[in-house]
N, C-alpha and C positions, 0 to 999 in steps of 0.2 A: 067329368073328364074315365076313363078308366084307365084303368089300372091295370097291366096283366105285370109277371112277374118281367124281370127282365131275363134276357137271351148271358149263355150264361158264358165269363170270360174267358178266351184262349187260356192253355195255362203250361207253363212250362216244370220240368223239373224243384226245381225249390219251391213253385206255390202251394206241393201238397203241404209243403212241410212247413208255410209258412199258415195255407187252411187247415188241418191238425191243431197245428199254433192256436186258433183261432176258434174253433171251435173246446174248445181247453178252458181258453180263459173266456168261452161263457160260462162253460158248464166250475167253471171258479169263484164267479160270479150266486149265480144259482146256486151252490153250494156255503155262500155268505149269508146271503140274505136271510136263511134261517135263525142265524146266532144275531142277526139284532134284535131280536125278541124272545130274550129267552127266561121273560118271565110266561110272555107263552108257550114257551113248551115244557116251563112245568110248568104249568095250571095246567093242561096238554097232559101231559101225562098224571095227574093226579085224577084227572078224568077220567080217562083210561083205562087206571088202573081196580079205581071203582067199578064202569060197568065190565070190565073183567073178574073182577070178581062176582058178578050177578050172574053173567057166562059160563063161568066158572060149577057156580052152585049148581046152574042146569043141569049144565051137560052132567057132573057125577050121578047128584037124583036121578039119571036118569036109569041107574045099573045096578042100583037095588045093590040086591047079593051074587049078580052075575059079576062072573071078574070081566069078560067082556061082552062089546056090545059092536060086532058086523067090523071083529079089526081093532077095534082096540080098546083097548086096560085106560084105568083109569089115571094110572099118568098119561099111558097116550092120552087122555083126555082134555089135563089140564096141561098138558105141551102146547095142543094144539091150537089154544084161548091164549096160551099165551103166543103165540105165536100170529095167532090173527090178530091180537088186537098188539103186534108191535110193529108190524106191517102196514095198519090204517090209513095213516098217515105218511109213505113211505110210499104207499104203492097209489096211489089219493081216494080210495074206496066208500070213500064219502061223495063227490066227485069231482070234476074239475071245466073253469066256467074261463081263466086266465085267455085259451084261443078265440073263443066269439067276442069277447067285448073288444079285446081289438077290433074286430072285425067291425059293430056293431057302436063303436067311437070310432070310427073312423084311424086309427093306428095304424092296422097294416099296414098302406101305406110305404110309415117310417123302414117298417122292416122290408119292408122288398126292397130300398133301396139300398139294406145293409150287402157286404159281397161273399151272402148268406144263402145257398141254400134253404125253404126260411122252414119247411120241417126239420131237416138238421138241427138249425137257429134254434128251433124249439125242443129239441128233442136232446138237446147240448145242456138246453138249459134247467128241464127238466130232470133230467142225470143227477146232477147237480142239490139239482132241490130233493128228490128221493132220498139223494147217501144221505144228508144236511141230519133230514128229517131221521131215516133209522138212526143216528152216532146224539141224534135231542131225543127224542120218543121213542125207539124200540131198543136199539140197549136199555137202558134206565128198566125199562116195561117186559124183556126179560130176567133180567138183575133181581125189579121185587119178588119175578112170581114162581125165582130161583132161590127168591131168602124164605119167602113163601112156604115154600110146600116141604123145602130143609128144617123151618120149624116144628113142620105137622108128622118130620122122623120120615120123609119123602123129598123127592127133589124133579126135577126136567126130564124130559129124554130127549139126550145130544142124538147128531149122528157116527156113525161108530167108525173111526177111521180115518186118515185121508182120507179117500175113494168118497167112500159119503162123505165124505165134506165137500169137497171144490168138486160130484153131484149137486149137493145140495145149492156152494156156491153159483153154483152157471143157470140150475132152474131158477132161482132168487129175478137175480140179475133177463131171463128171457120173462118171464115170469112180470121184471115191471117195459119192459120194451114191446111186450107182449100187451098189457094194458094200457100203456102212451099210445100207444095205435091207438087204439082200440074207444082212449078216451077226448085222442084229436077228430079221429074221424065223427065224433057227438058230434066238434064244436063245427063243426063245421057244415055242419047243419044250418048256423051264422050265413052265412051264404043266401039261401030262401027262405028264409026264417026275419023275418026281426027280433020275432021271441023266441032263439032257440036253448034257452032256459028248460021250456016247458019236454019238450026232446031229450037233456041231458036229465029231470027228477026223469021219466020213467027209463032213461039210458041207466043209472045208479042202482035204481033198484036193480034190474036183472041181470048188473053186474056184481050187486052181494048173493044174493039165492046161486047168480052160475059162478060163481067161483066157489066158496066153499064159505063164504062171513060167517055166514050168518050160524050156520050148521057146515057139518062136514059132512062132504056131500055121501060115501058111505052109509049116510042115514037113509037116505034119497030108496023111498021103493024103485026094485029093478029098475026099470021101463024110466023112469025119472031120470038111474045115470045114465044108460043109454041113447035117451032124448042130449041130454049135459054135453057126451063126450062126442058131438056129433058141431063141439059149438070151439070158437075157443075160450067158453072165460073158467074152465077148469083151471090149463092151460095160468092162467090169472094169477092163481093163489094153490089152488087143492094140491098142486105139481108137486109146487113146493112143499107142503107143507109134510104130500105125503111121505118123500123121496129123505126128508129130518129126523122123521116118523122110518125111516127102518121096512114100510107100508113095502118101496117100490123095491128091491134091491138086484141085482144079475145082471143080466137082460132088459127084465123088464127096465128098473133104473132110465139107461141109456131108451128105450125105446119111446119111454114118458119128457127128459128130452127132444127125445128127433118131435116128438106130434110137439110142444110147443117150439117148435125151432121150424116149426112147416109153416103149421100160422102164424105165425110170426110174419115171416115171407108173404101169404098171403093176405096178409094184416096191412101187411105194408103196400105190397103194388094197389088194394081195394084204393088205399089213401092216398094214396102218390097219385092217382085215378080221377078222384073226389076232388081233391084238391084242385089239382089243374083246372079241371073245370067251374071250381069256382071261384078261379080267379080270373076263367074268366068272362064271368059276368059279374064280375065285383065291381063300383064303381064308389067314392068317393066324392066329399063337396059335393055329393048330389049333381053330380057331371053329368 
């Protein structure tokens, strides 16, 4: 039997409010789930802090006696490491295969029976998960780095003023949206491949390199920066880091946010199209 997405029901004014409440409930469930495993979060913070210490040691060693490298000061390099370690789980930078597993197991048939848009359902769930992971792992990571930097007589670089904070928070939200759509698009490979995990491993490697997690994109050669600027990857993390550090301010900050928004819209269009094509060829229970 071929399963296709059911037609959207006719809605009246009151149904819109109930639909929003439904997505909010899904987001709340996504938020609560990581809190069921507090020990996993604790050891995740410990592990991230350990590898963060290694990463910051390598970055600081690059400076030597120089006060700046590619516009980054030592404080910026420490803050960059803290931020990227804090966003690992919130932005799922090491990969995400939840949706492809539901396709391979046939569980997507149940998802399609829900009175919700399939992409919207997964977006709401992932938004809750991301918020919980940032609360459980991201904020403690920033606190650990701040205390560590203060112990050595320094500190992290924080956004300067309400406008910078607002722009950074907006950028972080767009980084999640852009990253989620890319991850979901990669997971849609499950409609065409019985082993889509291979596509995922390749995609996550590109994501880690292109979004600026492995190294600040400002440290890359000019040709590499120009090439990556033509992809959505910098919008998934690097833009947020640069706004946080104040490396982009004034009109440049708004241009960066506009670029993130444009890539999010483009990925939404591509992902929606791909999902529709995938659902047309979906078969459940060997139908």
